[in-house]
N, C-alpha and C positions, 0 to 999 in steps of 0.2 A: 564731166564729159564722158560719153561712152567711148570705149576704145575697141569696139567691135568694128567700127568704120572710121577711117581718118580721111579728111579732105584737106588738101593743101591750103586753100583759102581760109580755112578755119584755124590753122595752126601757125601761119606766118603773121608777124606783127611788126609795127613800125620800129619798136625798140630792139628788134633782132635783125635789122637790115642795115648794112653799111655799103654804100655805093662807091666808096673810095678807100679801099684797103691800102693804106699808106705804110710803107716800111715792112710789109710782109714779103719774105724772100723764099719761104719754103712751106711745105705741107704742114709741118708741125706747128709753125707760127700761126698759120691760118686756123688750124683746129683749136689751138689754145685761145686765140683771140675770139673766134666765133663762139666757143664754149663759154667764154667770159660774158658775152652778150646774153646767152641763154641763162647764165647764172644770175646776172644783174636783173633780168626780167622775172626772176623767181621761178623759172621753169625747171631748174635742176637745183638740188639741195646739197650736192657734193660734187664740185667741179672735177676734182681729181679722179674720183670713181667713174664719173661719166667719161672723161677723157680716156681712162683705161679701157672702158668698154668700146670706145671708138677704135682704139689701137688694136684691141682683140679682134674686132670685126675686120679691120684692115689686114690683119695677118691671115685671114681666111681667103682673101682675094682682093684685088685692087678695086678702088672706088673711083678711079680716074676713068672718064667715059669718052675720051677723044673730044674734038671740037672745043677744046679749052674748058671742059666741064669736069667737076669732081662732085661726088655726092657721098661724102663720108657720113657714117651714121652709127649711133650707139643705142642699145636697148638695155636698160638696167634699172635697178631699184632707186638709183640716185635721181631719176627723172620723175619729177612731181607731176608734170603736165606735158603732153605732147607739144613739140615746138619745132620750128625750122628757123635757123639763122642763115641768112643769105649775105654773102659778101661778093663784091665785084672788084676786080683789080684790072683796070684798063691796060696796064703794061703786062700783067701776068706774072707768075712766079712758078718755080719748079715744083711740080707735084710728083715726086718720085715714088715708085711702087716696086714691088718685087718683080714685076713684068716690064719695068722701064718707066712708065708714066709719061708725063709731058708738061707743057705749059698750061697752067690753069688761070682762067680769068673769071669764071663764074663758079662759085662754090656754095652748095646747099648743104649745111650741116643739120642732120635730123636727130632730134632727141625723142626717143620712143620709150614710154613707160613700160616697165617689165610686164605689167598686167595686160598689155595690148595683145589682142588676138593675132596670131601669126599671119593670117590672111590679110588683116588690115594693114599690118606693117609692110608686107610685100606689095599690097595694092597701092599704097602711097608712093613707094619707090618706083613702081612701074608707071604710075600716073606721071610722076615727075620726069622719068626717063622718056616717056612718049612725047611729052611737051618739048623736051630739050632736043629732040631729033629735028625739029622744025627750024629752019634757018630764020624765018620771020620772028619766031618766038625768041630765039637767042638774040637777034638784032634788037628787039624791043627791050630786053634786059640790059644790053650793052648801052642803049641810048637813054634808059630811064634817068630822069632827073630827081625823082623822089620816090618814097615808099609807095605812094598812090599809083605811080606808073607801073611799078613792079606788081602790085596787087591786081591792077586792071589787066595786065598782060597775062597773069596766071588765071584770073577769072575768065577772061575771053578764051584762053586756050582750053580750059576745062570744058567750056560750053561746046567748043568745036570737037573735042574728044568724045563728047556724049552724043553728038549727031551721027 
């Protein structure tokens, strides 16, 4: 896969989506759990190194986005293939940051290979952020019953962004 351009629908998969994060009470638990999904899917080859890259990125600035959304991400050599793990927590959990943070219900954990062009990395983050500002898109994610519902919401949202 070329890492000059990344597209959300190309890097989110059924085995990296969990629509009922049970027992998650904080940011760290969410990151570890979602990184485990990426690891089990074969997208990362060193879970600890990847998690370290996520925390290093977190130290540069918070990835909590308001509206119950967090988009933590890591870019490192431990990432074999670009991927997104998505977790939904209907009750939410505390996502604390150096700036305060808030309650998170929708978490997108991005795994970006080290060799990815900086523009592609920023573009996928921006694309996701642009989708998540829309109430209707967030509502579709909160109401999704299965991976296909999530995939369709993202695909439809991307089409709208392109218009």
